[in-house]
N, C-alpha and C positions, 0 to 999 in steps of 0.2 A: 447686397444691392446690385453690385456689378453683374453678378451671375444672372439675376432676374432680368436685368436690362438686355443682356445678350440673348437670352431665350425669347424675350418679347420681340427683339429685332428679327430673329430668325423666323418666328411665326408670322410676322408682318410680311417678310419677304416671300414666304411660301404662299400666302393668301392673296397678295396684291401683285406680285411680280408676274410678268407674262412668261418669263423664261429665266431660270437661274440654275447654277450647278446643284443647289440643294433641292430645287423643285423643278424637275425637268418637265412635269406635266401639271401645270396649274389648274387646268380645267377639271381634272379628276379630283383634286383637293377641294375645289369649290363645290363640286357635285356631292362629295362625301359630307362636307359641312352642312349643306342644305338638307341632306337626308337626315343627318343627326338632329338638326333643329326641328324638322318636321316630326320626327319620332318623339322628341321631348314635348312638342306642342300637343300632339295627340294624347300622350300620357297624362298631361295636365288636364286636358278636357274630359278625360274619363273619370277623374276624381270629382265627386259631387261637392259643390261649395258648401262651406259651413254656414248655416243660418243661425244667427244669434237672436233669441227672442228679445224684443225691446222691453225695457223696464216700464212699468206703469207707475208713474209718480202721483197718480190721483188717489191712490189708497196707501195706507201705511205698510211698510215693509215687514213689520212685526205685528202680532195680534195686539189689539187695543187692551184686552183684558190682561192685566199683569198677574201672572201666575207664579211669580218669584216668591220663594219661601226661604227664609233664613234658618239657621240652625244654632243651637246653643250647646254649651258644654254638657248639660244634663242630657240633651238629646243624643249626642255622640256617645256618651257613656252607656246608653241603652241599646245601641246597635250591637247585635250579638257578635258579629264578626270582629268589629273593632274592639269590643270588650275582651274577647278571647285573645286577640293579638296583644293588647296591652297587658293582660294578665301574664302571658308567657314572657313578655319582655321584662316585666317587674320581677318575676321569679328567676329568670336567667341572671339578671343583675344582682339579685340577692345572693344567689349561689356563687357568683363570681367574687363578690365582696367577702363572703364567708371563706372561700378558698384562699383568697389573698391574706386574710387575717390569720388563718391557720398556718400558712407558709411563713409569715413574719414571726409568729410565735415559735414555730419550730426552729427557724434560723436563730432567733434570740437564745433559745435553749441550747443549741449546739455551740453558740459563741461563748458560753460560760456565764451568761447572765443568770442570776439567782432568782429572777422574777418567775413566778409560776405561770406557765402558759395557760391562757384561757381556753377552755374547752367549748368550741363552737358547734352547736348542734342545729338541726333544721328547726326544731321547736323554738330554740332561742331566736333564730332568725325571724321566724313568723311572729313571735311575740314582740320583738323590738321594732320590726319594720312592718307595720300594718299594710295589708295588701291593697285595700281600696283607697286609702289616702294617697298611697304612692301611685296608684293608677290614675287618680284624679290629677295629681301633679304632672304626670306624664301627658295627659290630654291637654292640660293648660300649656305646657311647654310646646307641644306640637302646634297648637293654635297660634301661639306667639311667633313661632318660626314661620308659619304660613302668612301671618300678617306682615312680618318683616320682608318676606319674599314678594309681597304684593299679590299673592294668589287669592286671598280672601280680604274682605274689608268689613268694617263695622256696619251693621244693618239695623234700622229702626222700623222696618215694615213688619209684615206678617212672618211668623216663624212656624216651623214644623212642630206639631204637638208631641209632647212626650206621652208614652203609654201610661194609662192609669195603673194603680197597684194590681188590679185583677186582670189587666190586659197584657198582651205581648207586643213586640215590635210589629209582627205581621198583621195584628188586628187593626192597628192604626195606619198601616201602610200596605194596603192590599195589592198595590202595583209595584211593590218592591222587587228588586232583582233577586235571583236565586243566590247571589253572592252573600246576601245577608241572612239567609235561612239556614240555621244550623240543622234543622230536621232533614234537609235535603243535601247535607254535606257528604252523604255516603254515595253520591252519584259517581259512577265510574268514569274514568278518563277515556281518551280515544282508544287506548289499548285494551281497556276492559279488565285489566288485572290489578290496578291500583285505585285508590280512592283519594278524594281531596283531603278529607280529614277523617280519621278513623273514629268510630264511636267510643273506643277505649280511651283515646287521648282526650276527647271531650269530657267524658265522665271523670277522668283524672283531674282535669282543670276545674270542674264544677264541684269538687269536694268541699272547698272552703268558700263557696259562694255566699256572700252576705247581702244584706239589704242595702240598696242605694238610698241616699238621702233624697228628700223631696226637692224638686226644682225650686229655686229661690224666685220670688216675685220680682219682675223687672230685670231678669238676668240678661246680660249682654248677649246680643245675637250677632252672627256673622253671615256673610253670603259669598259664594264663590264668583269670581269674575269670569263667567262663561261668555262665549261669543254672543249668545242671545241676549244676555243681560247688558253687555256693552253696546249691542246694536240698538236696544231700546233707549238707552241713555243718550247715545249719539244722535239718534233720530229726534228725540225731544229737544236736544240742544240746537240742532240745525233748524227745527221749526221755530224756536224762539229767536234765533239770529235772523232768519228770513223775515219774521214778523217785525222785528226791530228795524231792519233795513227798509222794509216797505213803509213803516210809519215815518222813518226819518226822511225818505224821499217825498212823501206827501207833505211833510212839514216844510220842506224846501220849496215845493211848488206853491203851497198855500200856507204861508206862515200864520195867518189868523185862524186857521181851522183846528190845528192841533199844536200842542206844546208838550215838551218833555219835562217831567219832574224827576230830578236826580234821586236815586235810591238812598236810603239811610246809610250812615256810616257802618262799616262792618263787612264781613264776607257776604258776597252776593253771587248769584248764579247768572249764567249767560242769559241775556234777554229779560232782566228784571226791571228794565226801564218802563215806567208807567206812562201811558198815553191817555190823556183826559180830553174830552170834548169840551169846547168852550161854547 
């Protein structure tokens, strides 16, 4: 702080004093300062001002038609890329458990235990741990984790349809991204020498492909909390609050014109107060 005060004092002496040992020519210092200020002013004038488009509050900020579609567990299991990923995770976990069981049996044998070690084969792993039930549990676990994180919430609106038995995912979702299309998984990367997924690995994973169970009626659906979804909800809540405040102000100015009826007991949404004309 003291050092800054000294520098400020010296600067003041240079710019205001008529004559001092530190500033023998004050007129030249003032002329240089004015030239610098003029240069900065011209530089600022050359920059075009930023014009912000004013918001139009007469129309809704989001489309009135609600195109939000939820998803179910059955729908996610029929997405090719997610199904392939879940299958690989389940197989890797089964191999890891089989490897651990073999190591424990081998260690018990070397320790002098008379118990005969169990022979673990890939066929036994596939028989004891069914692939599709474990994949379904994996999808359920993933959805529960997303719900706990607040990324998705329960949804009682429209849901994305599941493909019919004779249809594929691309038939019911013509605008789906290439990420979900296994047929186009051989597209080359930027280098042109490697592929996203090789056809050999896909064929290997599809060897034990089984039939998925039919979607259950009334299956619970979920929806992602995207910015567009939150914007629609917030806009509706603001509209209800504004209408409630307007009705309350009218009731204060003219008590005999409108009256408020309290909502029933239980959870209510913002702006559920009913205004009735008398």
